[in-house]
Structure formats: structure tokens, C-alpha cells
LUMLODO-135485 format. One line per field, with one value per residue: residue number from 1; x, y, z of N, C-alpha, C in turn. Coordinates in steps of 0.05 Angstrom, whole numbers, m for minus. Layout:
BEGIN
seq NUM  ... .
n.x X  ... .
n.y Y  ... .
n.z Z  ... .
ca.x X  ... .
ca.y Y  ... .
ca.z Z  ... .
c.x X  ... .
c.y Y  ... .
c.z Z  ... .
This chain:
BEGIN
seq 1  2  3  4  5  6  7  8  9  10  11  12  13  14  15  16  17  18  19  20  21  22  23  24  25  26  27  28  29  30  31  32  33  34  35  36  37  38  39  40  41  42  43  44  45  46  47  48  49  50  51  52  53  54  55  56  57  58  59  60  61  62  63  64  65  66  67  68  69  70  71  72  73  74  75  76  77  78  79  80  81  82  83  84  85  86  87  88  89  90  91  92  93  94  95  96  97  98  99  100  101  102  103  104  105  106  107  108  109  110  111  112  113  114  115  116  117  118  119  120  121  122  123  124  125  126  127  128  129  130  131  132  133  134  135  136  137  138  139  140  141  142  143  144  145  146  147  148  149  150  151  152  153  154 .
n.x 714  728  753  783  811  794  747  693  658  684  731  802  844  894  955  1007  1055  1114  1174  1219  1284  1330  1399  1468  1506  1493  1507  1536  1496  1458  1488  1492  1437  1428  1463  1447  1390  1379  1364  1342  1366  1326  1322  1362  1378  1419  1450  1489  1538  1540  1513  1461  1396  1350  1336  1308  1291  1278  1253  1239  1171  1165  1179  1231  1257  1318  1359  1411  1431  1417  1415  1360  1338  1354  1396  1382  1426  1448  1412  1409  1383  1325  1254  1223  1206  1221  1187  1202  1180  1207  1238  1277  1297  1343  1385  1380  1390  1443  1467  1458  1488  1540  1545  1551  1509  1476  1455  1393  1350  1360  1352  1301  1254  1189  1133  1088  1086  1125  1192  1241  1275  1306  1344  1393  1410  1473  1463  1428  1375  1320  1304  1257  1259  1226  1200  1147  1132  1094  1024  978  917  886  866  897  947  938  927  977  1007  985  998  1053  1062  1044 .
n.y 42  95  104  158  170  142  145  116  134  167  173  168  223  234  263  273  253  222  201  154  147  97  93  78  113  163  220  232  222  262  307  297  301  354  382  362  369  415  409  423  414  398  373  330  269  228  164  140  128  162  150  165  165  189  239  298  326  382  389  434  438  389  335  292  237  214  159  122  57  m4  m64  m74  m43  m47  m17  1  m11  m55  m93  m102  m62  m18  m22  22  85  151  208  269  333  384  448  448  395  375  404  387  332  335  357  314  274  295  289  234  201  153  141  115  118  163  235  260  283  264  221  234  288  310  329  288  239  180  169  136  146  153  118  78  92  108  159  195  247  304  354  396  401  405  416  367  330  279  241  249  235  180  161  170  136  86  83  81  30  m3 .
n.z 127  85  21  m1  m46  m90  m139  m164  m202  m236  m286  m280  m296  m345  m328  m343  m392  m409  m442  m414  m416  m416  m408  m424  m406  m370  m359  m406  m444  m431  m444  m499  m515  m500  m535  m587  m589  m562  m509  m443  m379  m325  m275  m233  m204  m165  m148  m91  m116  m158  m204  m249  m228  m241  m287  m311  m372  m413  m478  m520  m521  m500  m454  m429  m393  m365  m347  m316  m338  m303  m262  m262  m303  m366  m417  m486  m520  m496  m506  m559  m587  m595  m595  m596  m623  m619  m639  m667  m681  m716  m732  m771  m801  m826  m801  m747  m754  m771  m725  m690  m715  m710  m656  m651  m667  m711  m779  m794  m830  m882  m879  m918  m969  m955  m973  m945  m938  m906  m888  m870  m828  m798  m741  m700  m634  m597  m555  m568  m574  m616  m662  m698  m739  m763  m808  m830  m900  m939  m940  m931  m941  m900  m936  m982  m963  m951  m1003  m1029  m996  m1007  m1062  m1057  m1036  m1075 .
ca.x 734  723  777  777  826  782  719  685  642  701  756  825  854  923  966  1033  1066  1141  1191  1241  1304  1352  1423  1492  1523  1474  1518  1542  1470  1447  1504  1484  1410  1431  1475  1431  1363  1375  1350  1349  1363  1308  1329  1379  1382  1439  1455  1515  1560  1539  1497  1435  1371  1328  1342  1286  1301  1258  1260  1217  1147  1164  1197  1240  1273  1342  1370  1432  1423  1424  1406  1331  1332  1376  1396  1378  1450  1454  1390  1409  1367  1299  1231  1208  1216  1212  1182  1206  1174  1228  1236  1297  1305  1371  1403  1378  1404  1472  1476  1458  1511  1564  1546  1555  1486  1479  1431  1377  1339  1369  1332  1293  1226  1173  1108  1066  1087  1145  1220  1251  1290  1308  1371  1397  1429  1495  1455  1410  1347  1313  1291  1247  1257  1213  1189  1128  1140  1070  999  962  894  890  860  920  968  931  930  1006  1017  976  1015  1080  1063  1034 .
ca.y 62  105  111  184  173  128  153  97  147  185  161  184  237  234  289  277  230  228  178  151  134  84  96  67  135  185  247  235  223  288  325  293  312  383  391  355  378  439  402  437  396  410  362  306  255  207  146  147  124  183  142  179  149  204  267  307  345  395  392  450  434  361  327  264  231  198  146  103  29  m19  m92  m75  m28  m48  2  m12  m22  m82  m111  m104  m41  m11  m23  47  107  178  225  297  352  405  468  442  367  372  415  369  308  342  359  287  260  306  278  205  186  140  143  91  127  190  256  264  290  239  221  244  317  318  323  275  214  167  166  123  162  135  101  58  102  116  185  203  276  313  381  397  414  410  409  346  319  250  225  251  219  152  156  167  112  63  83  73  2  m19 .
ca.z 120  58  6  m14  m71  m112  m146  m185  m222  m251  m296  m274  m320  m350  m321  m356  m405  m420  m445  m394  m432  m401  m424  m412  m395  m366  m363  m435  m458  m426  m461  m527  m519  m498  m560  m611  m588  m546  m484  m418  m355  m304  m249  m234  m178  m168  m126  m78  m135  m178  m227  m251  m224  m255  m295  m328  m392  m430  m506  m530  m505  m491  m432  m428  m369  m371  m324  m323  m337  m279  m264  m266  m327  m385  m439  m512  m532  m484  m515  m588  m599  m583  m614  m593  m639  m611  m662  m661  m701  m713  m753  m791  m797  m835  m780  m724  m761  m771  m696  m679  m726  m697  m629  m651  m677  m737  m796  m799  m856  m885  m882  m946  m972  m952  m987  m928  m935  m886  m894  m845  m829  m772  m732  m674  m618  m588  m533  m578  m577  m644  m665  m724  m739  m787  m810  m852  m925  m953  m926  m945  m927  m895  m960  m1000  m951  m956  m1032  m1033  m982  m1023  m1086  m1049  m1031  m1098 .
c.x 729  749  771  793  814  753  711  668  658  725  779  835  885  934  993  1042  1094  1155  1213  1262  1326  1376  1447  1510  1506  1485  1524  1516  1457  1462  1496  1456  1410  1442  1458  1404  1358  1361  1361  1345  1348  1316  1346  1382  1400  1440  1482  1540  1560  1523  1470  1412  1347  1339  1320  1298  1277  1269  1237  1193  1145  1184  1206  1256  1296  1351  1392  1421  1432  1413  1376  1323  1355  1374  1393  1403  1458  1433  1390  1391  1341  1277  1215  1222  1204  1209  1185  1198  1192  1224  1256  1308  1334  1390  1403  1393  1434  1482  1477  1482  1537  1567  1549  1531  1493  1453  1418  1363  1347  1346  1327  1264  1210  1146  1085  1069  1107  1173  1231  1266  1291  1337  1371  1417  1451  1488  1434  1381  1343  1297  1282  1244  1244  1203  1169  1139  1116  1046  983  939  900  885  884  943  963  935  960  1017  1010  993  1043  1083  1052  1051 .
c.y 70  113  137  188  159  137  135  110  165  170  179  198  235  262  294  251  238  201  178  134  123  83  84  88  160  213  252  237  251  309  322  306  343  394  386  368  404  434  418  418  411  400  337  295  231  189  154  144  145  175  157  160  163  232  274  329  356  398  408  447  406  357  298  261  213  185  126  74  16  m48  m94  m63  m29  m26  m12  m24  m49  m102  m114  m83  m36  m12  3  69  133  195  255  314  376  425  463  414  362  381  397  343  313  344  331  272  269  295  248  188  172  141  116  95  156  210  261  274  264  243  233  274  327  314  312  250  202  163  150  139  142  115  80  67  113  141  190  233  285  342  381  412  419  402  390  338  290  233  226  234  189  144  152  143  87  61  73  43  m16  m16 .
c.z 91  45  m9  m40  m94  m115  m169  m207  m240  m260  m289  m299  m321  m344  m334  m369  m415  m423  m424  m408  m414  m419  m409  m400  m393  m371  m393  m451  m455  m443  m490  m532  m517  m525  m584  m612  m573  m519  m461  m395  m333  m276  m253  m206  m183  m144  m113  m95  m157  m203  m226  m248  m237  m261  m315  m346  m407  m458  m518  m511  m493  m468  m437  m402  m379  m345  m334  m320  m311  m283  m269  m293  m346  m406  m465  m524  m520  m493  m545  m602  m584  m603  m613  m609  m628  m636  m653  m685  m696  m735  m776  m787  m805  m813  m755  m730  m761  m742  m684  m689  m714  m669  m627  m659  m704  m752  m799  m827  m859  m887  m911  m946  m972  m966  m971  m921  m914  m898  m868  m850  m801  m766  m705  m659  m608  m566  m541  m581  m605  m644  m694  m722  m765  m785  m833  m877  m943  m936  m942  m928  m920  m919  m980  m989  m956  m985  m1038  m1020  m998  m1048  m1080  m1046  m1053  m1122 .
């Protein structure tokens, strides 16, 4: 029997990558992402109790999925936080941070001009997910960024 789905001479190609965010309150999280980031809900599937098992959201050119926490998938707030940081490039970091704060986010690092030519900061959303938001403020070469980074740590 020949397996037509496996070709040992060809590496499989990546067709899509998105973060799947587990949250303690899916509908509230979707409302937060809609208000803070302008997310558009593309699809939503629920279990018989109404808990979200999968919702896909579009944030500009990016996609994220949201699901309610369950016994198999805990939310970051039940684990003491998340080690993953989502990075968002935005046109106005201050405005996005303000929208996040109005929705219940908290500041991890305030929005400020950064040594690597970005204005940005880090916030935690009300569900324990971390977001680094930034906008470009100057064009720097990789060498200039490395020089500034070295200076920052010495």
C-alpha cells in the first residue's frame, strides 16, 4: 500500500501559524481583543454548555485563536502567568496601550522610546497573556541596534 500523503523527497511546507490563547472567560476575552486591537471575529464554536472551544480572530494581517480554559488547557492566570509574549507592531503604541488599559490590562513595562528604534512597552491582558506593542520611530541598522544594546548592558 502506498501512502500518497508522505513524500520523503519533499519537506512539508508551513501553511499557517497562529497563537491559540487559552482564557478564563472566552466571550469577555474576545470583547477585550475587539476593543483593544480592533479584532474581527471570524468563527466561533462552542460546547453544549456554551464554552468556547475555538474562536478565530483577525487582528490586521494576523490571526489568533481563543478558547475557554478546561481540564486539559489551563489559562495563564491559573498558572501564575505566561512565558510567551505576543509582539504587535502597531501604528500608535500609546493609543493601543490606552485601549488595553481601559479594558483591564496592566502595565508590565510602560510605553516609552526604546534603544532599538521603537516606541513600545509590554502589557498583560486581563487573562494573563503578555503583549509587547511597538511602533517604529527611527530606522536603525542591525549594527546600530547591537551597539546600543551593548551600551545598555555595560
